[in-house]
N, CA, C and O of each residue as an XYZ file, in Angstrom:
808
protein
N      -4.681     21.822      6.972
C      -4.429     20.272      6.482
C      -3.183     19.731      6.376
O      -2.468     20.732      6.364
N      -2.639     19.003      6.311
C      -1.305     18.132      6.587
C      -0.558     17.102      5.847
O      -1.366     16.423      5.214
N       0.257     16.836      5.725
C       0.819     15.777      4.849
C       1.225     14.946      6.058
O       2.101     15.527      6.698
N       0.899     13.865      6.535
C       1.284     12.711      7.500
C       2.112     12.035      7.198
O       2.314     11.891      5.992
N       3.048     11.244      8.288
C       4.077     10.736      8.128
C       3.764      8.943      7.853
O       3.170      8.255      8.683
N       4.241      8.466      6.674
C       3.762      7.001      6.571
C       4.628      5.768      7.255
O       5.849      5.616      7.285
N       3.840      5.153      7.656
C       4.254      4.274      8.661
C       5.380      2.902      7.677
O       5.199      2.292      6.623
N       6.300      2.910      8.517
C       7.125      1.491      7.592
C       7.054      0.392      8.147
O       6.771      0.360      9.344
N       7.278     -0.729      7.470
C       7.051     -2.205      7.894
C       7.799     -2.609      8.959
O       8.983     -2.360      8.734
N       7.604     -3.202     10.180
C       7.928     -3.227     11.447
C       7.185     -2.498     12.430
O       7.402     -2.579     13.639
N       6.030     -1.564     11.730
C       5.363     -1.029     12.736
C       3.879     -1.734     13.109
O       3.135     -2.036     12.176
N       3.525     -1.954     14.312
C       2.669     -2.767     14.489
C       0.937     -2.378     14.028
O      -0.046     -3.112     14.124
N       1.014     -1.130     13.574
C      -0.343     -0.572     13.276
C      -0.553     -1.486     11.936
O      -1.591     -2.076     11.634
N       0.537     -1.468     11.287
C       0.408     -2.388     10.198
C      -0.058     -3.683      9.854
O      -0.441     -4.048      8.742
N       0.008     -4.379     10.954
C      -0.383     -5.414     11.341
C      -1.563     -5.945     11.905
O      -1.915     -7.114     12.065
N      -2.177     -4.744     12.210
C      -3.344     -4.783     13.066
C      -4.793     -4.503     12.169
O      -4.971     -3.487     11.497
N      -5.653     -5.479     12.290
C      -7.024     -4.936     11.466
C      -7.565     -3.779     11.700
O      -7.754     -3.529     12.891
N      -7.925     -2.867     10.817
C      -8.544     -1.853     11.175
C     -10.016     -1.730     11.842
O     -10.724     -2.737     11.845
N     -10.378     -0.818     12.268
C     -11.669     -0.906     12.823
C     -12.598      0.011     11.863
O     -12.240      0.929     11.125
N     -13.931     -0.521     12.097
C     -15.046     -0.021     11.015
C     -15.176      1.356     11.782
O     -15.308      1.682     12.962
N     -15.080      1.989     10.618
C     -15.776      3.654     10.880
C     -17.382      3.595     11.328
O     -18.302      3.022     10.743
N     -17.412      4.333     12.490
C     -18.911      4.298     13.011
C     -19.412      5.763     13.054
O     -20.565      5.916     13.457
N     -18.612      7.011     12.646
C     -18.838      8.511     12.877
C     -18.292      8.804     11.690
O     -17.250      8.400     11.173
N     -19.304      9.730     11.226
C     -18.854     10.474      9.971
C     -19.150     11.921     10.189
O     -20.243     12.341     10.566
N     -18.062     12.684      9.915
C     -18.272     14.299     10.239
C     -17.026     14.778      9.682
O     -16.531     14.378      8.629
N     -16.517     15.721     10.508
C     -15.438     16.739      9.933
C     -13.871     15.979     10.606
O     -12.732     16.417     10.449
N     -14.207     14.990     11.214
C     -12.766     14.479     11.516
C     -12.321     13.522     10.759
O     -11.130     13.228     10.660
N     -13.346     12.911     10.112
C     -13.275     11.927      9.069
C     -12.531     12.429      7.747
O     -11.592     11.960      7.104
N     -13.394     13.670      7.583
C     -13.333     14.294      5.956
C     -11.839     14.900      6.167
O     -11.117     15.030      5.179
N     -11.341     15.302      7.571
C     -10.016     15.922      7.204
C      -9.007     14.893      7.158
O      -8.019     15.052      6.442
N      -9.217     13.476      8.103
C      -8.305     12.576      7.684
C      -8.312     12.108      6.429
O      -7.301     11.535      6.024
N      -9.442     12.259      5.582
C      -9.316     11.728      4.306
C      -8.342     12.627      3.426
O      -7.355     12.220      2.814
N      -8.883     14.113      3.494
C      -8.054     15.165      2.861
C      -6.540     15.386      2.872
O      -5.805     15.889      2.021
N      -6.183     14.665      4.551
C      -4.873     14.756      4.913
C      -4.369     13.068      3.863
O      -3.478     13.052      3.013
N      -4.877     12.349      4.100
C      -4.272     11.099      3.076
C      -4.117     11.169      2.013
O      -3.160     10.671      1.419
N      -5.084     11.848      1.477
C      -5.076     12.036      0.028
C      -3.696     13.282     -0.488
O      -3.107     13.276     -1.569
N      -3.523     14.054      0.434
C      -2.465     15.383      0.418
C      -1.033     14.336      0.671
O       0.024     14.499      0.061
N      -1.245     13.395      1.566
C       0.054     12.982      1.729
C       0.348     11.810      0.823
O       1.493     11.382      0.676
N      -0.622     11.343      0.268
C      -0.571      9.907     -1.035
C       0.016     10.853     -2.221
O       1.109     10.490     -2.655
N      -0.560     12.021     -2.811
C       0.041     13.087     -3.929
C       1.439     13.284     -3.225
O       2.382     12.952     -3.943
N       1.744     13.711     -2.084
C       2.890     14.255     -1.697
C       4.050     13.098     -2.137
O       5.240     13.413     -2.171
N       3.596     11.746     -2.465
C       4.731     11.099     -2.649
C       4.696     10.155     -3.814
O       5.405      9.161     -3.971
N       3.518     10.741     -4.813
C       3.326     10.062     -6.224
C       2.953      8.802     -5.840
O       3.361      7.856     -6.514
N       1.954      8.525     -4.472
C       1.575      7.587     -4.457
C       0.214      6.947     -5.478
O      -0.318      7.884     -6.073
N      -0.298      5.881     -5.725
C      -1.280      5.816     -6.422
C      -2.663      5.184     -5.184
O      -3.864      5.124     -5.449
N      -2.036      4.810     -3.937
C      -3.306      4.259     -2.834
C      -2.429      4.834     -1.651
O      -1.264      5.231     -1.672
N      -3.448      4.753     -0.487
C      -2.939      5.081      0.733
C      -3.980      4.352      1.555
O      -5.126      4.538      1.145
N      -3.828      3.310      2.962
C      -4.463      3.268      3.581
C      -4.647      3.974      4.928
O      -3.689      4.720      5.131
N      -5.488      3.994      5.852
C      -5.277      4.695      6.846
C      -4.378      4.169      8.073
O      -3.738      4.855      8.871
N      -4.494      2.841      8.015
C      -2.970      2.332      8.826
C      -1.785      2.843      8.540
O      -0.917      3.109      9.372
N      -1.692      3.035      7.045
C      -0.440      3.178      7.057
C       0.173      4.616      7.579
O       1.385      4.822      7.636
N      -1.039      5.787      8.030
C      -0.515      6.843      8.354
C      -0.749      6.950     10.016
O      -0.705      7.940     10.746
N      -1.034      5.440     10.346
C      -1.258      4.999     11.963
C      -2.554      5.373     12.769
O      -2.696      5.615     13.968
N      -3.574      5.339     11.595
C      -4.643      5.471     11.642
C      -5.418      3.990     11.447
O      -5.455      3.361     10.390
N      -6.116      3.527     12.911
C      -6.739      2.097     12.655
C      -8.030      1.940     12.026
O      -8.704      0.969     12.369
N      -8.535      2.835     11.059
C      -9.802      2.798     10.591
C      -9.586      2.423      8.867
O      -8.615      2.558      8.121
N     -11.238      1.796      8.611
C     -10.962      1.399      7.587
C     -11.231      2.401      6.632
O     -12.401      2.784      6.663
N     -10.414      3.016      5.682
C     -10.562      4.080      4.998
C      -9.197      4.119      4.034
O      -8.009      4.079      4.355
N      -9.687      4.189      3.030
C      -8.126      4.121      1.939
C      -8.444      5.495      0.771
O      -9.618      5.827      0.609
N      -7.737      5.966      0.282
C      -7.643      6.432     -0.930
C      -6.735      6.002     -2.092
O      -5.899      5.099     -2.093
N      -7.115      6.929     -3.187
C      -6.763      6.108     -4.388
C      -6.479      7.466     -5.609
O      -6.805      8.651     -5.555
N      -5.940      6.893     -6.379
C      -5.496      8.072     -7.471
C      -4.680      7.441     -8.612
O      -3.453      7.499     -8.531
N      -5.295      6.804     -9.736
C      -5.022      6.294    -10.665
C      -5.563      6.284    -12.191
O      -6.624      5.853    -12.644
N      -4.568      6.853    -12.767
C      -4.934      7.131    -14.531
C      -6.456      7.737    -14.593
O      -7.473      7.384    -15.191
N      -6.196      8.628    -13.853
C      -7.741      9.611    -14.145
C      -8.647      9.577    -12.978
O      -9.330     10.574    -12.745
N      -8.753      8.195    -11.973
C      -9.538      7.716    -11.248
C      -9.158      8.427     -9.970
O      -8.000      8.155     -9.651
N      -9.737      9.212     -9.180
C      -9.846      9.372     -7.670
C     -10.579      9.328     -6.742
O     -11.776      9.547     -6.926
N     -10.141      9.065     -5.606
C     -11.359      9.356     -4.377
C     -10.842      8.497     -3.204
O      -9.640      8.248     -3.113
N     -11.665      8.080     -2.380
C     -11.596      7.417     -1.451
C     -12.771      6.455     -0.898
O     -13.909      6.709     -1.293
N     -12.609      5.528     -0.142
C     -13.778      4.652      0.178
C     -13.777      4.182      1.638
O     -12.787      3.530      1.970
N     -14.744      4.408      2.593
C     -14.677      4.119      3.788
C     -15.613      2.830      4.066
O     -16.629      2.760      3.375
N     -15.391      1.870      4.947
C     -15.488      0.690      5.044
C     -15.893     -0.307      4.149
O     -16.851     -1.077      4.204
N     -14.751     -0.128      3.072
C     -14.852     -0.788      1.929
C     -15.110     -2.571      2.107
O     -14.518     -3.291      2.911
N     -16.163     -3.000      1.108
C     -16.127     -4.285      1.161
C     -16.172     -4.706     -0.580
O     -17.027     -4.278     -1.355
N     -15.044     -5.635     -0.953
C     -14.279     -5.712     -1.928
C     -14.873     -7.329     -2.325
O     -14.516     -8.263     -1.607
N     -15.697     -7.550     -3.385
C     -15.484     -8.704     -4.291
C     -14.884     -9.155     -5.429
O     -15.294     -8.637     -6.468
N     -14.014     -9.990     -5.524
C     -13.257    -10.182     -6.711
C     -14.040    -11.161     -7.679
O     -14.867    -11.952     -7.226
N     -13.761    -11.083     -8.972
C     -14.082    -11.844    -10.163
C     -12.983    -12.069    -11.224
O     -11.831    -11.655    -11.088
N     -13.303    -12.560    -11.984
C     -12.910    -12.492    -13.590
C     -11.553    -13.475    -13.224
O     -11.592    -14.310    -12.320
N     -10.234    -13.213    -14.159
C      -9.351    -14.016    -14.373
C      -8.322    -13.389    -13.542
O      -8.728    -12.536    -12.752
N      -6.899    -13.681    -13.572
C      -5.853    -13.346    -12.645
C      -5.029    -12.404    -13.559
O      -4.682    -12.809    -14.669
N      -4.734    -11.270    -13.167
C      -3.670    -10.255    -14.015
C      -2.439    -10.591    -13.316
O      -2.378    -10.649    -12.088
N      -1.264    -10.856    -14.248
C      -0.020    -11.713    -13.830
C       1.036    -10.638    -14.478
O       0.651     -9.887    -15.375
N       2.392    -10.592    -13.986
C       3.445     -9.766    -14.793
C       3.598     -8.616    -14.114
O       4.784     -8.296    -14.038
N       2.745     -7.759    -13.513
C       2.907     -6.434    -12.915
C       3.720     -6.368    -11.881
O       3.787     -7.301    -11.080
N       4.376     -5.369    -11.771
C       4.961     -5.427    -10.422
C       4.333     -4.703     -9.485
O       3.658     -3.813    -10.003
N       4.280     -4.725     -8.266
C       3.778     -4.329     -6.896
C       4.774     -4.076     -5.927
O       5.859     -4.626     -5.738
N       4.309     -3.307     -5.449
C       5.415     -2.438     -4.224
C       4.358     -1.559     -3.188
O       3.140     -1.408     -3.283
N       4.968     -1.233     -2.541
C       4.367     -0.478     -1.450
C       5.006      0.859     -0.449
O       6.153      0.829     -0.003
N       4.247      1.761     -0.254
C       5.079      3.048      0.419
C       5.776      2.592      1.791
O       6.850      3.054      2.176
N       5.009      1.602      2.496
C       5.312      1.219      3.620
C       6.425      0.197      3.717
O       7.060      0.027      4.758
N       6.641     -0.476      2.603
C       7.870     -1.370      2.182
C       8.643     -0.881      1.149
O       8.476     -1.498      0.097
N       9.535      0.143      1.101
C       9.970      0.746      0.102
C      11.296      0.335     -0.451
O      12.125     -0.122      0.335
N      11.615      0.461     -1.852
C      12.447      0.394     -2.538
C      12.551     -1.367     -3.070
O      13.536     -1.890     -3.592
N      11.500     -1.894     -2.818
C      11.358     -3.534     -3.741
C      10.229     -3.902     -4.305
O       9.200     -3.656     -3.675
N      10.142     -4.447     -5.364
C       8.698     -4.715     -6.219
C       8.630     -6.127     -6.567
O       9.647     -6.690     -6.971
N       7.597     -6.711     -6.456
C       7.594     -8.044     -7.045
C       6.345     -8.299     -8.187
O       5.400     -7.511     -8.220
N       6.406     -9.287     -8.979
C       5.213     -9.409     -9.568
C       4.311     -9.931     -8.770
O       4.804    -10.291     -7.701
N       2.907    -10.159     -8.893
C       2.021    -10.542     -7.816
C       0.970    -10.737     -8.397
O       0.264     -9.777     -8.703
N       0.587    -12.091     -8.707
C      -1.117    -12.271     -9.240
C      -2.248    -11.715     -8.500
O      -2.281    -11.962     -7.295
N      -3.231    -10.971     -9.039
C      -4.060    -10.173     -8.486
C      -5.539    -10.719     -9.322
O      -5.271    -11.226    -10.411
N      -6.909    -10.694     -9.009
C      -7.698    -10.630     -9.613
C      -7.769     -9.595    -10.672
O      -7.016     -8.628    -10.554
N      -8.695     -9.671    -11.854
C      -8.196     -8.698    -12.824
C      -9.446     -7.806    -12.595
O      -9.399     -6.621    -12.925
N     -10.643     -8.378    -11.999
C     -12.014     -7.643    -11.878
C     -12.273     -7.469    -10.336
O     -12.151     -8.444     -9.594
N     -12.565     -6.455     -9.936
C     -13.404     -6.421     -8.498
C     -14.556     -5.616     -8.572
O     -14.627     -4.749     -9.443
N     -15.485     -5.799     -7.751
C     -17.008     -4.627     -7.169
C     -16.195     -4.060     -5.898
O     -15.571     -4.917     -5.272
N     -16.113     -2.666     -5.407
C     -15.788     -2.352     -4.456
C     -16.967     -1.428     -4.012
O     -17.234     -0.409     -4.650
N     -17.736     -1.848     -2.788
C     -18.675     -1.150     -2.071
C     -18.215     -0.550     -1.079
O     -17.086     -0.853     -0.695
N     -18.989      0.493     -0.379
C     -18.564      1.334      0.502
C     -19.314      2.614      0.912
O     -20.503      2.697      0.602
N     -18.744      3.580      1.558
C     -19.367      4.981      1.545
C     -18.232      5.920      1.389
O     -17.061      5.568      1.530
N     -18.631      7.197      1.078
C     -17.868      8.039      1.237
C     -17.838      9.002      2.780
O     -18.308      8.678      3.870
N     -17.114     10.261      2.397
C     -16.860     10.719      3.848
C     -18.309     11.376      4.647
O     -18.395     11.631      5.848
N     -19.179     11.524      3.803
C     -20.624     11.673      4.101
C     -21.341     10.766      4.382
O     -22.437     11.079      4.846
N     -21.070      9.517      4.244
C     -22.000      8.310      4.375
C     -22.672      7.814      3.163
O     -23.334      6.778      3.234
N     -22.553      8.512      1.973
C     -23.147      8.285      0.978
C     -22.307      6.800      0.333
O     -21.105      6.538      0.377
N     -23.402      6.026     -0.233
C     -23.015      4.816     -0.650
C     -22.097      4.912     -1.913
O     -22.215      5.827     -2.729
N     -21.181      3.916     -2.021
C     -20.172      4.094     -3.111
C     -20.284      2.685     -3.875
O     -20.998      1.761     -3.486
N     -19.760      2.667     -4.615
C     -20.144      1.496     -5.955
C     -18.959      1.909     -7.126
O     -18.979      2.821     -7.952
N     -17.955      0.898     -6.868
C     -17.088      1.015     -8.066
C     -16.872     -0.418     -8.721
O     -16.920     -1.489     -8.115
N     -16.650     -0.247     -9.944
C     -16.180     -1.257    -10.783
C     -15.004     -0.980    -11.128
O     -14.652      0.173    -11.373
N     -14.080     -2.197    -11.209
C     -12.285     -1.688    -11.507
C     -12.000     -2.990    -12.247
O     -12.616     -4.052    -12.162
N     -11.101     -2.733    -12.877
C     -10.294     -3.761    -13.745
C      -9.020     -3.446    -13.816
O      -8.891     -2.310    -13.360
N      -7.702     -4.017    -14.266
C      -6.662     -3.855    -14.307
C      -5.684     -3.355    -13.090
O      -5.584     -4.005    -12.049
N      -5.088     -2.333    -13.289
C      -4.369     -1.545    -12.201
C      -5.006     -1.307    -11.124
O      -4.570     -1.563    -10.002
N      -6.377     -0.665    -11.438
C      -7.247     -0.008    -10.475
C      -7.515     -1.194     -9.585
O      -7.241     -1.131     -8.387
N      -8.029     -2.253    -10.116
C      -8.288     -3.196     -9.211
C      -7.394     -3.719     -8.443
O      -7.635     -3.932     -7.254
N      -6.311     -3.985     -8.966
C      -4.796     -4.393     -7.855
C      -4.825     -3.349     -6.836
O      -4.879     -3.687     -5.654
N      -4.789     -1.866     -7.231
C      -4.665     -1.042     -6.215
C      -5.933     -1.180     -5.397
O      -5.675     -1.092     -4.196
N      -6.817     -1.310     -5.575
C      -7.836     -1.689     -4.287
C      -8.050     -3.044     -3.431
O      -8.784     -3.181     -2.453
N      -7.248     -3.982     -4.026
C      -7.099     -5.343     -3.695
C      -5.968     -4.823     -2.475
O      -6.002     -5.068     -1.269
N      -4.892     -3.958     -3.315
C      -3.508     -3.825     -2.184
C      -4.043     -2.612     -0.955
O      -3.328     -2.512      0.042
N      -4.978     -1.943     -1.031
C      -5.494     -0.949      0.044
C      -6.491     -1.841      0.884
O      -6.643     -1.526      2.065
N      -7.285     -3.080      0.313
C      -8.031     -3.457      1.145
C      -7.147     -4.493      1.973
O      -7.405     -4.767      3.145
N      -6.242     -4.962      1.372
C      -4.875     -5.702      2.026
C      -4.670     -5.142      3.341
O      -4.769     -5.792      4.381
N      -4.322     -3.665      3.248
C      -4.096     -3.130      4.220
C      -4.665     -2.670      5.340
O      -4.038     -2.224      6.302
N      -6.191     -2.788      5.228
C      -7.075     -2.738      6.425
C      -7.217     -3.719      6.691
O      -8.121     -3.739      7.526
N      -6.759     -4.953      6.442
C      -7.285     -6.211      7.213
C      -5.623     -6.654      7.803
O      -5.326     -7.825      8.037
N      -4.761     -5.624      7.961
C      -3.599     -6.085      8.594
C      -2.462     -6.852      7.850
O      -1.567     -7.482      8.414
N      -2.654     -6.679      6.240
C      -1.779     -7.844      5.545
C      -1.011     -6.843      4.582
O      -1.647     -5.947      4.028
N       0.233     -6.978      4.398
C       0.993     -6.466      3.049
C       1.305     -7.308      2.570
O       1.562     -8.453      2.943
N       1.326     -6.377      0.859
C       1.392     -7.484     -0.249
C       2.593     -8.519     -0.541
O       2.619     -9.348     -1.451
N       3.682     -8.262      0.532
C       4.584     -9.296      0.426
C       4.289    -10.578      1.075
O       4.879    -11.591      0.699
N       3.176    -10.626      2.286
C       2.771    -11.653      2.535
C       2.088    -12.731      1.658
O       1.889    -13.889      2.026
N       1.730    -12.177      0.374
C       1.022    -13.277     -0.609
C       1.994    -13.668     -1.677
O       1.636    -14.253     -2.699
N       3.472    -13.267     -1.370
C       4.232    -13.834     -2.015
C       4.533    -15.155     -2.066
O       4.327    -15.775     -1.023
N       4.996    -15.798     -3.058
C       5.256    -17.522     -2.722
C       6.818    -17.705     -3.467
O       7.347    -16.961     -4.293
N       7.204    -18.644     -3.015
C       8.517    -19.449     -3.363
C       9.627    -18.173     -3.256
O       9.642    -17.293     -2.395
N      10.623    -18.361     -4.491
C      11.651    -17.448     -4.374
C      11.414    -16.224     -4.304
O      12.223    -15.456     -3.784
N      10.377    -15.861     -4.764
C       9.955    -14.187     -4.717
C       9.660    -13.564     -3.250
O       9.784    -12.389     -2.904
N       9.157    -14.882     -2.343
C       9.009    -14.356     -1.158
C      10.166    -14.517     -0.455
O      10.235    -13.682      0.446
N      11.242    -15.362     -0.507
C      12.638    -15.669      0.024
C      13.370    -14.350     -0.270
O      13.783    -13.670      0.669
N      13.535    -13.982     -1.497
C      13.850    -12.696     -2.032
C      13.559    -11.632     -0.958
O      14.383    -11.077     -0.230
N      11.822    -11.403     -1.016
C      11.509    -10.324     -0.117
C      11.954    -10.211      1.048
O      12.115     -9.062      1.461
N      12.252    -11.221      1.837
C      12.602    -11.229      3.149
C      13.901    -11.000      3.283
O      14.296    -10.270      4.192
N      14.917    -11.690      2.247
C      16.382    -11.246      2.375
C      16.535     -9.904      2.333
O      17.294     -9.410      3.167
N      15.768     -8.911      1.238
C      15.877     -7.627      0.896
C      15.526     -6.830      2.026
O      16.073     -5.738      2.180
N      14.472     -7.356      3.025
C      14.155     -6.626      4.405
C      14.837     -6.833      5.451
O      14.516     -6.112      6.395
N      15.934     -7.790      5.697
C      16.488     -8.327      6.513
C      18.056     -7.740      6.143
O      19.030     -7.643      6.889
N      17.943     -7.466      5.019
C      19.228     -7.178      4.344
C      19.938     -5.645      5.018
O      19.311     -4.592      4.901
N      21.372     -5.699      5.751
C      22.022     -4.649      6.230
C      21.441     -3.078      5.787
O      21.067     -2.161      6.517
N      21.529     -3.164      4.241
C      20.985     -1.790      3.803
C      19.750     -1.409      3.828
O      19.470     -0.244      3.545
N      18.792     -2.316      4.170
C      17.043     -1.870      4.269
C      16.781     -0.970      5.347
O      15.809     -0.216      5.287
N      17.609     -0.977      6.394
C      16.997      0.067      7.356
C      17.849      1.462      6.991
O      17.440      2.510      7.491
N      18.681      1.480      6.380
C      19.323      2.719      5.890
C      18.371      3.320      4.615
O      18.220      4.533      4.469
N      17.854      2.488      3.865
C      16.736      2.650      2.904
C      15.837      3.183      3.286
O      15.491      4.259      2.797
N      15.070      2.496      4.448
C      14.153      3.107      5.223
C      13.966      4.490      5.554
O      12.969      5.152      5.265
N      15.259      5.003      6.346
C      15.514      6.105      6.997
C      15.897      7.231      5.537
O      15.660      8.439      5.525
N      16.485      6.493      4.483
C      16.532      7.685      3.682
C      15.193      7.902      3.080
O      14.979      9.097      2.875
N      14.253      7.130      2.745
C      12.971      7.150      2.259
C      12.175      8.114      3.034
O      11.366      8.854      2.476
N      12.404      8.132      4.457
C      11.334      8.932      5.175
C      11.769     10.370      5.285
O      11.043     11.291      5.661
N      13.382     10.490      4.817
C      13.826     11.669      4.970
C      13.490     12.326      3.247
O      13.377     13.513      2.942
N      13.418     11.478      2.602
C      13.084     12.270      1.203
C      11.354     12.108      0.577
O      11.008     12.057     -0.603
N      10.779     12.072      1.386
C       9.491     11.541      1.309
C       8.770     12.915      0.740
O       7.945     12.899     -0.174
N       9.245     14.198      1.477
C       8.288     15.344      1.313
C       8.852     15.786      0.019
O       8.186     16.734     -0.396
N       9.927     15.436     -0.873
C      10.377     15.544     -2.003
C       9.999     14.641     -3.332
O       9.413     15.075     -4.324
N      10.401     13.473     -3.161
C      10.452     12.618     -4.228
C      10.313     11.243     -3.629
O      11.050     11.036     -2.665
N       9.484     10.220     -4.017
C       9.310      9.063     -3.827
C       8.622      8.201     -4.980
O       7.629      8.583     -5.599
N       9.096      7.325     -5.130
C       8.421      6.423     -6.467
C       7.169      5.899     -6.206
O       6.821      5.711     -5.040
N       6.428      5.633     -7.164
C       4.913      5.216     -6.997
C       4.687      4.041     -6.312
O       5.590      3.204     -6.299
N       3.556      3.806     -5.689
C       3.105      2.551     -5.167
C       3.327      1.385     -5.623
O       3.666      0.424     -4.933
N       3.103      1.379     -7.151
C       2.990      0.300     -7.853
C       4.285      0.576     -8.997
O       4.661      1.748     -9.030
N       4.914     -0.274     -9.822
C       5.623     -0.154    -10.822
C       7.229      0.491    -10.239
O       7.994      1.156    -10.938
N       7.418      0.175     -9.097
C       8.269      1.073     -8.727
C       9.544      0.313     -8.978
O       9.411     -0.836     -9.400
N      10.819      0.800     -8.776
C      12.346      0.283     -8.966
C      12.316     -0.674     -7.950
O      11.660     -0.596     -6.912
N      13.245     -1.811     -8.382
C      13.671     -2.766     -7.512
C      15.127     -3.246     -7.379
O      15.660     -4.350     -7.499
N      15.606     -1.926     -7.066
C      17.340     -2.393     -7.282
C      17.802     -3.107     -5.865
O      18.528     -4.094     -5.741
N      17.284     -2.463     -5.023
C      17.594     -3.763     -3.778
C      17.324     -5.265     -3.931
O      18.072     -6.203     -3.656
N      16.152     -5.273     -4.404
C      15.763     -6.547     -4.752
C      16.425     -7.342     -5.514
O      16.537     -8.543     -5.265
N      17.086     -6.605     -6.818
C      17.935     -7.123     -7.657
C      19.485     -7.514     -7.202
O      20.208     -8.374     -7.705
N      19.852     -6.369     -5.789
C      21.173     -6.588     -5.605
C      20.798     -7.843     -4.524
O      21.656     -8.715     -4.387
N      19.800     -7.931     -3.915
C      19.911     -9.247     -2.840
C      19.810    -10.633     -3.842
O      20.452    -11.614     -3.464
N      19.070    -10.732     -5.032
C      19.195    -11.739     -5.788
C      20.370    -12.064     -6.231
O      20.594    -13.274     -6.190
N      21.326    -11.303     -6.704
C      22.355    -11.746     -7.085
C      23.627    -11.787     -6.338
O      24.616    -12.257     -6.900
N      23.721    -11.258     -4.894
C      24.649    -11.538     -3.735
C      24.058    -12.201     -2.608
O      24.628    -12.156     -1.518
N      22.913    -12.846     -2.768
C      22.280    -13.356     -1.633
C      22.235    -12.868     -0.313
O      21.851    -11.704     -0.198
N      22.564    -13.540      0.805
C      22.749    -13.055      2.063
C      23.743    -12.599      2.379
O      24.079    -12.564      3.563
N      24.551    -12.084      1.313
C      25.765    -11.206      1.811
C      25.249     -9.751      2.409
O      24.374     -8.989      1.997
N      26.102     -9.675      3.498
C      25.708     -8.529      4.288
C      24.155     -8.421      5.142
O      23.668     -7.450      5.720
N      23.590     -9.878      4.958
C      22.385     -9.744      5.924
C      22.664     -9.695      7.139
O      23.638    -10.258      7.639
N      21.460     -8.703      8.021
C      21.567     -8.709      9.535
C      20.832    -10.086     10.001
O      20.445    -11.010      9.286
N      20.776     -9.983     11.053
C      19.684    -11.210     11.806
C      18.209    -10.881     11.856
O      17.733     -9.749     11.761
N      17.647    -11.843     11.994
C      16.079    -11.372     12.176
C      15.624    -10.499     13.379
O      14.445    -10.163     13.488
C-alpha cells in the first residue's frame, strides 16, 4: 500500500467531474486503502479520488470517530445552514474561510464490495461530505465563496508567496500538514492586510 501524491489547485483533474465506478474488486479496494493512508498521513479529514489524480467517484473520510469511504455517493442536503466554521482544502493549502453549508445531509452510495451505504450526518461531518462530493463534481470550496472572501481567496492564490507555499507543502506532506478543516489562514490574513502587494499576474 502507498501514500499518494495530493494534487494541488491548477491541476486539471481537480476541475474534471469524476466518472462513476463500474467495477468493484481488488483495484478499487487498493485505491480506497491508499487514499485512507494518504488522508491520515497529512492529518486530513476527507480525501476525494481526484485529489490523488484518479477521476473516479470515491472519497474517504475520518472525523470525530466516524471513518469510512463511499463509492458513487449521492448527497441529499436538508435542514438549516451551519455558518462560521472555517473550511479549507488539502489541494488549496494555507488558506481557510468560513463557508455556509447545509447542517444535515443524507449520503447514499456503496462500499468497495458494492454493498449499499446509507449515512446521516450533521455538523462538521455533513460539511465534510459536501466538500468531498464537490470534489467529485470538479468543484473546489473556493468556488462557493462570495464577496470579499472570494476576492481574498483569489488574491491569496495569485500571491507571489502561494507557489512557494504549495511547493513547501508538498515537501512537508510526509511529516506534518494541517487538517482539511479548521486550518490556519496566515496567508489569507497577510493578503487581507496587505492587499495585492507582491501579487503575481493571473
